[in-house]
PDB file of N, CA, C and O in Angstrom:
ATOM      1  N   LYS A   1    -163.056   4.174  33.477  1.00  0.00           N
ATOM      2  CA  LYS A   1    -162.083   4.120  34.559  1.00  0.00           C
ATOM      3  C   LYS A   1    -160.703   3.949  33.938  1.00  0.00           C
ATOM      4  O   LYS A   1    -160.512   3.125  33.044  1.00  0.00           O
ATOM      5  N   ARG A   2    -159.774   4.708  34.402  1.00  0.00           N
ATOM      6  CA  ARG A   2    -158.415   4.674  33.860  1.00  0.00           C
ATOM      7  C   ARG A   2    -157.593   3.557  34.491  1.00  0.00           C
ATOM      8  O   ARG A   2    -156.929   2.796  33.787  1.00  0.00           O
ATOM      9  N   ASP A   3    -157.636   3.461  35.794  1.00  0.00           N
ATOM     10  CA  ASP A   3    -156.988   2.376  36.529  1.00  0.00           C
ATOM     11  C   ASP A   3    -157.731   2.211  37.851  1.00  0.00           C
ATOM     12  O   ASP A   3    -158.842   2.722  37.994  1.00  0.00           O
ATOM     13  N   THR A   4    -157.142   1.508  38.822  1.00  0.00           N
ATOM     14  CA  THR A   4    -157.883   1.219  40.054  1.00  0.00           C
ATOM     15  C   THR A   4    -158.102   2.421  40.952  1.00  0.00           C
ATOM     16  O   THR A   4    -158.949   2.370  41.843  1.00  0.00           O
ATOM     17  N   LYS A   5    -157.360   3.505  40.744  1.00  0.00           N
ATOM     18  CA  LYS A   5    -157.480   4.669  41.629  1.00  0.00           C
ATOM     19  C   LYS A   5    -157.793   5.974  40.892  1.00  0.00           C
ATOM     20  O   LYS A   5    -157.761   7.041  41.506  1.00  0.00           O
ATOM     21  N   SER A   6    -158.093   5.913  39.599  1.00  0.00           N
ATOM     22  CA  SER A   6    -158.374   7.148  38.859  1.00  0.00           C
ATOM     23  C   SER A   6    -159.308   6.875  37.683  1.00  0.00           C
ATOM     24  O   SER A   6    -159.494   5.733  37.262  1.00  0.00           O
ATOM     25  N   PHE A   7    -159.889   7.955  37.166  1.00  0.00           N
ATOM     26  CA  PHE A   7    -160.702   7.835  35.960  1.00  0.00           C
ATOM     27  C   PHE A   7    -160.536   9.074  35.098  1.00  0.00           C
ATOM     28  O   PHE A   7    -160.088  10.122  35.563  1.00  0.00           O
ATOM     29  N   TYR A   8    -160.903   8.934  33.850  1.00  0.00           N
ATOM     30  CA  TYR A   8    -160.767   9.969  32.832  1.00  0.00           C
ATOM     31  C   TYR A   8    -162.119  10.647  32.654  1.00  0.00           C
ATOM     32  O   TYR A   8    -163.134   9.971  32.483  1.00  0.00           O
ATOM     33  N   LEU A   9    -162.142  11.966  32.692  1.00  0.00           N
ATOM     34  CA  LEU A   9    -163.364  12.753  32.531  1.00  0.00           C
ATOM     35  C   LEU A   9    -163.174  13.696  31.351  1.00  0.00           C
ATOM     36  O   LEU A   9    -162.150  14.374  31.262  1.00  0.00           O
ATOM     37  N   HIS A  10    -164.133  13.747  30.454  1.00  0.00           N
ATOM     38  CA  HIS A  10    -164.084  14.739  29.374  1.00  0.00           C
ATOM     39  C   HIS A  10    -165.480  15.290  29.149  1.00  0.00           C
ATOM     40  O   HIS A  10    -166.476  14.655  29.496  1.00  0.00           O
ATOM     41  N   TRP A  11    -165.542  16.489  28.560  1.00  0.00           N
ATOM     42  CA  TRP A  11    -166.822  17.159  28.371  1.00  0.00           C
ATOM     43  C   TRP A  11    -166.788  18.001  27.109  1.00  0.00           C
ATOM     44  O   TRP A  11    -165.730  18.289  26.550  1.00  0.00           O
ATOM     45  N   ILE A  12    -167.979  18.384  26.680  1.00  0.00           N
ATOM     46  CA  ILE A  12    -168.152  19.274  25.532  1.00  0.00           C
ATOM     47  C   ILE A  12    -168.481  20.656  26.092  1.00  0.00           C
ATOM     48  O   ILE A  12    -169.445  20.800  26.844  1.00  0.00           O
ATOM     49  N   PRO A  13    -167.700  21.667  25.742  1.00  0.00           N
ATOM     50  CA  PRO A  13    -167.957  23.003  26.299  1.00  0.00           C
ATOM     51  C   PRO A  13    -169.258  23.597  25.768  1.00  0.00           C
ATOM     52  O   PRO A  13    -169.673  23.311  24.645  1.00  0.00           O
ATOM     53  N   ASN A  14    -169.881  24.409  26.575  1.00  0.00           N
ATOM     54  CA  ASN A  14    -171.093  25.112  26.180  1.00  0.00           C
ATOM     55  C   ASN A  14    -170.713  26.233  25.207  1.00  0.00           C
ATOM     56  O   ASN A  14    -169.924  27.105  25.572  1.00  0.00           O
ATOM     57  N   PRO A  15    -171.249  26.238  23.981  1.00  0.00           N
ATOM     58  CA  PRO A  15    -170.889  27.284  23.019  1.00  0.00           C
ATOM     59  C   PRO A  15    -171.291  28.686  23.465  1.00  0.00           C
ATOM     60  O   PRO A  15    -170.744  29.665  22.957  1.00  0.00           O
ATOM     61  N   LEU A  16    -172.228  28.810  24.396  1.00  0.00           N
ATOM     62  CA  LEU A  16    -172.626  30.120  24.900  1.00  0.00           C
ATOM     63  C   LEU A  16    -171.518  30.779  25.721  1.00  0.00           C
ATOM     64  O   LEU A  16    -171.557  31.985  25.962  1.00  0.00           O
ATOM     65  N   ASN A  17    -170.536  29.993  26.149  1.00  0.00           N
ATOM     66  CA  ASN A  17    -169.453  30.525  26.972  1.00  0.00           C
ATOM     67  C   ASN A  17    -168.273  31.052  26.162  1.00  0.00           C
ATOM     68  O   ASN A  17    -167.314  31.554  26.748  1.00  0.00           O
ATOM     69  N   GLU A  18    -168.315  30.954  24.844  1.00  0.00           N
ATOM     70  CA  GLU A  18    -167.168  31.309  24.005  1.00  0.00           C
ATOM     71  C   GLU A  18    -166.693  32.747  24.188  1.00  0.00           C
ATOM     72  O   GLU A  18    -165.495  33.009  24.082  1.00  0.00           O
ATOM     73  N   HIS A  19    -167.583  33.671  24.456  1.00  0.00           N
ATOM     74  CA  HIS A  19    -167.214  35.084  24.535  1.00  0.00           C
ATOM     75  C   HIS A  19    -167.406  35.661  25.937  1.00  0.00           C
ATOM     76  O   HIS A  19    -167.677  36.852  26.091  1.00  0.00           O
ATOM     77  N   ARG A  20    -167.266  34.822  26.947  1.00  0.00           N
ATOM     78  CA  ARG A  20    -167.503  35.276  28.317  1.00  0.00           C
ATOM     79  C   ARG A  20    -166.242  35.391  29.160  1.00  0.00           C
ATOM     80  O   ARG A  20    -166.338  35.554  30.377  1.00  0.00           O
ATOM     81  N   GLY A  21    -165.083  35.311  28.564  1.00  0.00           N
ATOM     82  CA  GLY A  21    -163.844  35.487  29.309  1.00  0.00           C
ATOM     83  C   GLY A  21    -163.608  34.436  30.372  1.00  0.00           C
ATOM     84  O   GLY A  21    -163.193  34.758  31.485  1.00  0.00           O
ATOM     85  N   ILE A  22    -163.867  33.187  30.039  1.00  0.00           N
ATOM     86  CA  ILE A  22    -163.701  32.103  31.000  1.00  0.00           C
ATOM     87  C   ILE A  22    -162.221  31.925  31.338  1.00  0.00           C
ATOM     88  O   ILE A  22    -161.367  31.910  30.452  1.00  0.00           O
ATOM     89  N   LEU A  23    -161.937  31.791  32.618  1.00  0.00           N
ATOM     90  CA  LEU A  23    -160.581  31.541  33.084  1.00  0.00           C
ATOM     91  C   LEU A  23    -160.296  30.050  33.256  1.00  0.00           C
ATOM     92  O   LEU A  23    -159.140  29.640  33.358  1.00  0.00           O
ATOM     93  N   GLY A  24    -161.358  29.244  33.286  1.00  0.00           N
ATOM     94  CA  GLY A  24    -161.170  27.800  33.417  1.00  0.00           C
ATOM     95  C   GLY A  24    -162.415  27.103  33.917  1.00  0.00           C
ATOM     96  O   GLY A  24    -163.493  27.687  34.025  1.00  0.00           O
ATOM     97  N   TYR A  25    -162.222  25.827  34.220  1.00  0.00           N
ATOM     98  CA  TYR A  25    -163.290  24.968  34.732  1.00  0.00           C
ATOM     99  C   TYR A  25    -162.874  24.439  36.090  1.00  0.00           C
ATOM    100  O   TYR A  25    -161.711  24.095  36.302  1.00  0.00           O
ATOM    101  N   ARG A  26    -163.820  24.373  37.004  1.00  0.00           N
ATOM    102  CA  ARG A  26    -163.584  23.749  38.301  1.00  0.00           C
ATOM    103  C   ARG A  26    -164.384  22.458  38.348  1.00  0.00           C
ATOM    104  O   ARG A  26    -165.553  22.420  37.964  1.00  0.00           O
ATOM    105  N   ILE A  27    -163.747  21.420  38.814  1.00  0.00           N
ATOM    106  CA  ILE A  27    -164.361  20.097  38.885  1.00  0.00           C
ATOM    107  C   ILE A  27    -164.691  19.796  40.345  1.00  0.00           C
ATOM    108  O   ILE A  27    -163.834  19.882  41.224  1.00  0.00           O
ATOM    109  N   TYR A  28    -165.939  19.446  40.577  1.00  0.00           N
ATOM    110  CA  TYR A  28    -166.405  19.088  41.917  1.00  0.00           C
ATOM    111  C   TYR A  28    -166.844  17.629  41.915  1.00  0.00           C
ATOM    112  O   TYR A  28    -167.509  17.157  40.993  1.00  0.00           O
ATOM    113  N   MET A  29    -166.454  16.940  42.965  1.00  0.00           N
ATOM    114  CA  MET A  29    -166.883  15.560  43.141  1.00  0.00           C
ATOM    115  C   MET A  29    -167.490  15.452  44.531  1.00  0.00           C
ATOM    116  O   MET A  29    -166.820  15.702  45.532  1.00  0.00           O
ATOM    117  N   ASP A  30    -168.767  15.076  44.586  1.00  0.00           N
ATOM    118  CA  ASP A  30    -169.509  15.051  45.853  1.00  0.00           C
ATOM    119  C   ASP A  30    -169.410  16.396  46.571  1.00  0.00           C
ATOM    120  O   ASP A  30    -169.221  16.458  47.786  1.00  0.00           O
ATOM    121  N   ASP A  31    -169.543  17.477  45.786  1.00  0.00           N
ATOM    122  CA  ASP A  31    -169.532  18.859  46.267  1.00  0.00           C
ATOM    123  C   ASP A  31    -168.190  19.307  46.855  1.00  0.00           C
ATOM    124  O   ASP A  31    -168.137  20.318  47.555  1.00  0.00           O
ATOM    125  N   VAL A  32    -167.124  18.583  46.587  1.00  0.00           N
ATOM    126  CA  VAL A  32    -165.777  18.957  47.033  1.00  0.00           C
ATOM    127  C   VAL A  32    -164.953  19.311  45.793  1.00  0.00           C
ATOM    128  O   VAL A  32    -164.912  18.549  44.827  1.00  0.00           O
ATOM    129  N   LEU A  33    -164.305  20.460  45.829  1.00  0.00           N
ATOM    130  CA  LEU A  33    -163.470  20.887  44.707  1.00  0.00           C
ATOM    131  C   LEU A  33    -162.301  19.919  44.541  1.00  0.00           C
ATOM    132  O   LEU A  33    -161.523  19.714  45.472  1.00  0.00           O
ATOM    133  N   LYS A  34    -162.178  19.318  43.339  1.00  0.00           N
ATOM    134  CA  LYS A  34    -161.093  18.374  43.065  1.00  0.00           C
ATOM    135  C   LYS A  34    -159.977  19.003  42.250  1.00  0.00           C
ATOM    136  O   LYS A  34    -158.858  18.492  42.245  1.00  0.00           O
ATOM    137  N   GLY A  35    -160.263  20.113  41.556  1.00  0.00           N
ATOM    138  CA  GLY A  35    -159.219  20.743  40.777  1.00  0.00           C
ATOM    139  C   GLY A  35    -159.785  21.731  39.784  1.00  0.00           C
ATOM    140  O   GLY A  35    -161.000  21.865  39.633  1.00  0.00           O
ATOM    141  N   ALA A  36    -158.878  22.424  39.107  1.00  0.00           N
ATOM    142  CA  ALA A  36    -159.255  23.413  38.097  1.00  0.00           C
ATOM    143  C   ALA A  36    -158.495  23.100  36.810  1.00  0.00           C
ATOM    144  O   ALA A  36    -157.354  22.639  36.843  1.00  0.00           O
ATOM    145  N   ILE A  37    -159.141  23.357  35.689  1.00  0.00           N
ATOM    146  CA  ILE A  37    -158.606  23.063  34.366  1.00  0.00           C
ATOM    147  C   ILE A  37    -158.589  24.354  33.551  1.00  0.00           C
ATOM    148  O   ILE A  37    -159.501  25.174  33.655  1.00  0.00           O
ATOM    149  N   ASP A  38    -157.554  24.524  32.748  1.00  0.00           N
ATOM    150  CA  ASP A  38    -157.442  25.689  31.866  1.00  0.00           C
ATOM    151  C   ASP A  38    -158.609  25.753  30.877  1.00  0.00           C
ATOM    152  O   ASP A  38    -159.194  24.718  30.559  1.00  0.00           O
ATOM    153  N   PRO A  39    -158.961  26.944  30.385  1.00  0.00           N
ATOM    154  CA  PRO A  39    -160.147  27.107  29.542  1.00  0.00           C
ATOM    155  C   PRO A  39    -160.092  26.379  28.207  1.00  0.00           C
ATOM    156  O   PRO A  39    -161.152  26.077  27.658  1.00  0.00           O
ATOM    157  N   GLY A  40    -158.937  26.082  27.659  1.00  0.00           N
ATOM    158  CA  GLY A  40    -158.853  25.393  26.369  1.00  0.00           C
ATOM    159  C   GLY A  40    -158.847  23.885  26.464  1.00  0.00           C
ATOM    160  O   GLY A  40    -158.814  23.199  25.442  1.00  0.00           O
ATOM    161  N   ARG A  41    -158.878  23.358  27.675  1.00  0.00           N
ATOM    162  CA  ARG A  41    -158.879  21.902  27.878  1.00  0.00           C
ATOM    163  C   ARG A  41    -160.258  21.437  28.285  1.00  0.00           C
ATOM    164  O   ARG A  41    -160.980  22.130  29.002  1.00  0.00           O
ATOM    165  N   PHE A  42    -160.614  20.250  27.815  1.00  0.00           N
ATOM    166  CA  PHE A  42    -161.945  19.709  28.101  1.00  0.00           C
ATOM    167  C   PHE A  42    -161.843  18.268  28.592  1.00  0.00           C
ATOM    168  O   PHE A  42    -162.675  17.422  28.265  1.00  0.00           O
ATOM    169  N   GLU A  43    -160.806  18.010  29.384  1.00  0.00           N
ATOM    170  CA  GLU A  43    -160.592  16.673  29.920  1.00  0.00           C
ATOM    171  C   GLU A  43    -159.751  16.768  31.183  1.00  0.00           C
ATOM    172  O   GLU A  43    -159.013  17.730  31.397  1.00  0.00           O
ATOM    173  N   ALA A  44    -159.885  15.742  32.009  1.00  0.00           N
ATOM    174  CA  ALA A  44    -159.101  15.699  33.246  1.00  0.00           C
ATOM    175  C   ALA A  44    -159.017  14.259  33.718  1.00  0.00           C
ATOM    176  O   ALA A  44    -159.871  13.433  33.395  1.00  0.00           O
ATOM    177  N   ILE A  45    -157.991  13.975  34.474  1.00  0.00           N
ATOM    178  CA  ILE A  45    -157.867  12.692  35.160  1.00  0.00           C
ATOM    179  C   ILE A  45    -158.131  12.949  36.631  1.00  0.00           C
ATOM    180  O   ILE A  45    -157.481  13.791  37.251  1.00  0.00           O
ATOM    181  N   ILE A  46    -159.079  12.224  37.180  1.00  0.00           N
ATOM    182  CA  ILE A  46    -159.450  12.362  38.587  1.00  0.00           C
ATOM    183  C   ILE A  46    -158.809  11.212  39.348  1.00  0.00           C
ATOM    184  O   ILE A  46    -159.089  10.044  39.076  1.00  0.00           O
ATOM    185  N   ASP A  47    -157.955  11.546  40.294  1.00  0.00           N
ATOM    186  CA  ASP A  47    -157.215  10.541  41.059  1.00  0.00           C
ATOM    187  C   ASP A  47    -157.810  10.335  42.447  1.00  0.00           C
ATOM    188  O   ASP A  47    -158.688  11.073  42.894  1.00  0.00           O
ATOM    189  N   TYR A  48    -157.298   9.309  43.105  1.00  0.00           N
ATOM    190  CA  TYR A  48    -157.611   9.000  44.504  1.00  0.00           C
ATOM    191  C   TYR A  48    -159.083   8.667  44.726  1.00  0.00           C
ATOM    192  O   TYR A  48    -159.727   9.198  45.631  1.00  0.00           O
ATOM    193  N   ILE A  49    -159.594   7.786  43.889  1.00  0.00           N
ATOM    194  CA  ILE A  49    -160.972   7.323  44.084  1.00  0.00           C
ATOM    195  C   ILE A  49    -160.960   5.975  44.793  1.00  0.00           C
ATOM    196  O   ILE A  49    -159.954   5.266  44.783  1.00  0.00           O
ATOM    197  N   ARG A  50    -162.077   5.631  45.404  1.00  0.00           N
ATOM    198  CA  ARG A  50    -162.227   4.323  46.047  1.00  0.00           C
ATOM    199  C   ARG A  50    -162.389   3.250  44.970  1.00  0.00           C
ATOM    200  O   ARG A  50    -162.805   3.549  43.851  1.00  0.00           O
ATOM    201  N   ASP A  51    -162.067   2.020  45.304  1.00  0.00           N
ATOM    202  CA  ASP A  51    -162.243   0.912  44.359  1.00  0.00           C
ATOM    203  C   ASP A  51    -163.708   0.727  43.981  1.00  0.00           C
ATOM    204  O   ASP A  51    -164.038   0.414  42.838  1.00  0.00           O
ATOM    205  N   GLU A  52    -164.569   0.926  44.957  1.00  0.00           N
ATOM    206  CA  GLU A  52    -166.000   0.802  44.729  1.00  0.00           C
ATOM    207  C   GLU A  52    -166.680   2.042  45.268  1.00  0.00           C
ATOM    208  O   GLU A  52    -166.213   2.653  46.229  1.00  0.00           O
ATOM    209  N   GLY A  53    -167.783   2.408  44.646  1.00  0.00           N
ATOM    210  CA  GLY A  53    -168.526   3.545  45.163  1.00  0.00           C
ATOM    211  C   GLY A  53    -169.179   4.343  44.069  1.00  0.00           C
ATOM    212  O   GLY A  53    -169.093   4.013  42.886  1.00  0.00           O
ATOM    213  N   GLU A  54    -169.834   5.398  44.490  1.00  0.00           N
ATOM    214  CA  GLU A  54    -170.576   6.269  43.584  1.00  0.00           C
ATOM    215  C   GLU A  54    -170.136   7.704  43.841  1.00  0.00           C
ATOM    216  O   GLU A  54    -169.955   8.116  44.987  1.00  0.00           O
ATOM    217  N   TYR A  55    -169.968   8.453  42.767  1.00  0.00           N
ATOM    218  CA  TYR A  55    -169.549   9.848  42.856  1.00  0.00           C
ATOM    219  C   TYR A  55    -170.488  10.728  42.043  1.00  0.00           C
ATOM    220  O   TYR A  55    -170.931  10.340  40.962  1.00  0.00           O
ATOM    221  N   LYS A  56    -170.789  11.900  42.560  1.00  0.00           N
ATOM    222  CA  LYS A  56    -171.552  12.907  41.821  1.00  0.00           C
ATOM    223  C   LYS A  56    -170.555  13.950  41.328  1.00  0.00           C
ATOM    224  O   LYS A  56    -169.892  14.611  42.127  1.00  0.00           O
ATOM    225  N   ILE A  57    -170.453  14.092  40.011  1.00  0.00           N
ATOM    226  CA  ILE A  57    -169.451  14.966  39.409  1.00  0.00           C
ATOM    227  C   ILE A  57    -170.150  16.111  38.691  1.00  0.00           C
ATOM    228  O   ILE A  57    -171.131  15.903  37.976  1.00  0.00           O
ATOM    229  N   LYS A  58    -169.638  17.317  38.889  1.00  0.00           N
ATOM    230  CA  LYS A  58    -170.175  18.486  38.190  1.00  0.00           C
ATOM    231  C   LYS A  58    -169.044  19.452  37.897  1.00  0.00           C
ATOM    232  O   LYS A  58    -167.989  19.411  38.530  1.00  0.00           O
ATOM    233  N   LEU A  59    -169.279  20.311  36.939  1.00  0.00           N
ATOM    234  CA  LEU A  59    -168.321  21.343  36.550  1.00  0.00           C
ATOM    235  C   LEU A  59    -168.937  22.708  36.765  1.00  0.00           C
ATOM    236  O   LEU A  59    -170.157  22.869  36.756  1.00  0.00           O
ATOM    237  N   ARG A  60    -168.070  23.685  36.959  1.00  0.00           N
ATOM    238  CA  ARG A  60    -168.465  25.097  36.942  1.00  0.00           C
ATOM    239  C   ARG A  60    -167.395  25.851  36.176  1.00  0.00           C
ATOM    240  O   ARG A  60    -166.203  25.615  36.375  1.00  0.00           O
ATOM    241  N   THR A  61    -167.809  26.750  35.306  1.00  0.00           N
ATOM    242  CA  THR A  61    -166.835  27.650  34.700  1.00  0.00           C
ATOM    243  C   THR A  61    -166.591  28.778  35.690  1.00  0.00           C
ATOM    244  O   THR A  61    -167.419  29.041  36.563  1.00  0.00           O
ATOM    245  N   TYR A  62    -165.452  29.440  35.549  1.00  0.00           N
ATOM    246  CA  TYR A  62    -165.210  30.608  36.393  1.00  0.00           C
ATOM    247  C   TYR A  62    -164.485  31.679  35.597  1.00  0.00           C
ATOM    248  O   TYR A  62    -163.763  31.399  34.640  1.00  0.00           O
ATOM    249  N   ASN A  63    -164.705  32.916  36.028  1.00  0.00           N
ATOM    250  CA  ASN A  63    -164.028  34.077  35.433  1.00  0.00           C
ATOM    251  C   ASN A  63    -163.778  35.085  36.550  1.00  0.00           C
ATOM    252  O   ASN A  63    -163.912  34.750  37.728  1.00  0.00           O
ATOM    253  N   GLU A  64    -163.417  36.314  36.191  1.00  0.00           N
ATOM    254  CA  GLU A  64    -163.081  37.309  37.214  1.00  0.00           C
ATOM    255  C   GLU A  64    -164.279  37.709  38.074  1.00  0.00           C
ATOM    256  O   GLU A  64    -164.101  38.332  39.120  1.00  0.00           O
ATOM    257  N   HIS A  65    -165.494  37.361  37.652  1.00  0.00           N
ATOM    258  CA  HIS A  65    -166.701  37.701  38.417  1.00  0.00           C
ATOM    259  C   HIS A  65    -167.174  36.575  39.324  1.00  0.00           C
ATOM    260  O   HIS A  65    -168.082  36.779  40.130  1.00  0.00           O
ATOM    261  N   GLY A  66    -166.577  35.387  39.210  1.00  0.00           N
ATOM    262  CA  GLY A  66    -166.982  34.268  40.057  1.00  0.00           C
ATOM    263  C   GLY A  66    -167.269  33.018  39.253  1.00  0.00           C
ATOM    264  O   GLY A  66    -166.797  32.859  38.127  1.00  0.00           O
ATOM    265  N   GLU A  67    -168.056  32.130  39.855  1.00  0.00           N
ATOM    266  CA  GLU A  67    -168.367  30.837  39.246  1.00  0.00           C
ATOM    267  C   GLU A  67    -169.751  30.824  38.612  1.00  0.00           C
ATOM    268  O   GLU A  67    -170.644  31.578  38.999  1.00  0.00           O
ATOM    269  N   SER A  68    -169.900  29.955  37.636  1.00  0.00           N
ATOM    270  CA  SER A  68    -171.206  29.729  37.022  1.00  0.00           C
ATOM    271  C   SER A  68    -172.045  28.843  37.936  1.00  0.00           C
ATOM    272  O   SER A  68    -171.576  28.390  38.980  1.00  0.00           O
ATOM    273  N   SER A  69    -173.270  28.606  37.538  1.00  0.00           N
ATOM    274  CA  SER A  69    -174.071  27.598  38.226  1.00  0.00           C
ATOM    275  C   SER A  69    -173.539  26.222  37.831  1.00  0.00           C
ATOM    276  O   SER A  69    -172.707  26.108  36.931  1.00  0.00           O
ATOM    277  N   ASP A  70    -174.016  25.189  38.499  1.00  0.00           N
ATOM    278  CA  ASP A  70    -173.540  23.834  38.243  1.00  0.00           C
ATOM    279  C   ASP A  70    -173.882  23.364  36.834  1.00  0.00           C
ATOM    280  O   ASP A  70    -174.910  23.740  36.271  1.00  0.00           O
ATOM    281  N   SER A  71    -173.009  22.543  36.279  1.00  0.00           N
ATOM    282  CA  SER A  71    -173.323  21.829  35.041  1.00  0.00           C
ATOM    283  C   SER A  71    -174.327  20.724  35.371  1.00  0.00           C
ATOM    284  O   SER A  71    -174.729  20.575  36.525  1.00  0.00           O
ATOM    285  N   ASN A  72    -174.721  19.971  34.389  1.00  0.00           N
ATOM    286  CA  ASN A  72    -175.476  18.761  34.668  1.00  0.00           C
ATOM    287  C   ASN A  72    -174.607  17.859  35.535  1.00  0.00           C
ATOM    288  O   ASN A  72    -173.389  17.803  35.365  1.00  0.00           O
ATOM    289  N   ILE A  73    -175.236  17.165  36.452  1.00  0.00           N
ATOM    290  CA  ILE A  73    -174.494  16.267  37.335  1.00  0.00           C
ATOM    291  C   ILE A  73    -174.384  14.904  36.679  1.00  0.00           C
ATOM    292  O   ILE A  73    -175.359  14.375  36.144  1.00  0.00           O
ATOM    293  N   VAL A  74    -173.190  14.345  36.726  1.00  0.00           N
ATOM    294  CA  VAL A  74    -172.932  13.002  36.220  1.00  0.00           C
ATOM    295  C   VAL A  74    -172.700  12.092  37.411  1.00  0.00           C
ATOM    296  O   VAL A  74    -171.962  12.440  38.332  1.00  0.00           O
ATOM    297  N   ILE A  75    -173.329  10.928  37.393  1.00  0.00           N
ATOM    298  CA  ILE A  75    -173.122   9.937  38.442  1.00  0.00           C
ATOM    299  C   ILE A  75    -172.156   8.889  37.903  1.00  0.00           C
ATOM    300  O   ILE A  75    -172.420   8.257  36.880  1.00  0.00           O
ATOM    301  N   ALA A  76    -171.042   8.711  38.592  1.00  0.00           N
ATOM    302  CA  ALA A  76    -170.059   7.680  38.203  1.00  0.00           C
ATOM    303  C   ALA A  76    -170.076   6.591  39.268  1.00  0.00           C
ATOM    304  O   ALA A  76    -169.901   6.871  40.454  1.00  0.00           O
ATOM    305  N   ARG A  77    -170.289   5.340  38.835  1.00  0.00           N
ATOM    306  CA  ARG A  77    -170.305   4.201  39.754  1.00  0.00           C
ATOM    307  C   ARG A  77    -169.169   3.270  39.390  1.00  0.00           C
ATOM    308  O   ARG A  77    -168.940   2.973  38.218  1.00  0.00           O
ATOM    309  N   PHE A  78    -168.458   2.813  40.414  1.00  0.00           N
ATOM    310  CA  PHE A  78    -167.331   1.912  40.211  1.00  0.00           C
ATOM    311  C   PHE A  78    -167.514   0.664  41.049  1.00  0.00           C
ATOM    312  O   PHE A  78    -167.908   0.715  42.214  1.00  0.00           O
ATOM    313  N   ARG A  79    -167.212  -0.465  40.412  1.00  0.00           N
ATOM    314  CA  ARG A  79    -167.251  -1.770  41.092  1.00  0.00           C
ATOM    315  C   ARG A  79    -165.994  -2.527  40.746  1.00  0.00           C
ATOM    316  O   ARG A  79    -165.380  -2.286  39.707  1.00  0.00           O
ATOM    317  N   ARG A  80    -165.618  -3.423  41.593  1.00  0.00           N
ATOM    318  CA  ARG A  80    -164.442  -4.270  41.306  1.00  0.00           C
ATOM    319  C   ARG A  80    -164.743  -5.252  40.214  1.00  0.00           C
ATOM    320  O   ARG A  80    -163.878  -6.043  39.839  1.00  0.00           O
TER     321      ARG A  80
END
């Protein structure tokens, strides 16, 4: 957790995607799109979270043909 209303997310890119013309990553939290990240970045700050709660976080790569299937889902739990 970065502070009371945000957290830091980072990931390791799938090496199979190196030659697939990825335009970026889309971050979903509880199945809601939270933002998109450029293809050379592997980190993001997620803002506007509750002080307490649980979130299901997943990534999808995207290119000119659409989105990939979901990444592994990460469960983030926050408590005061």
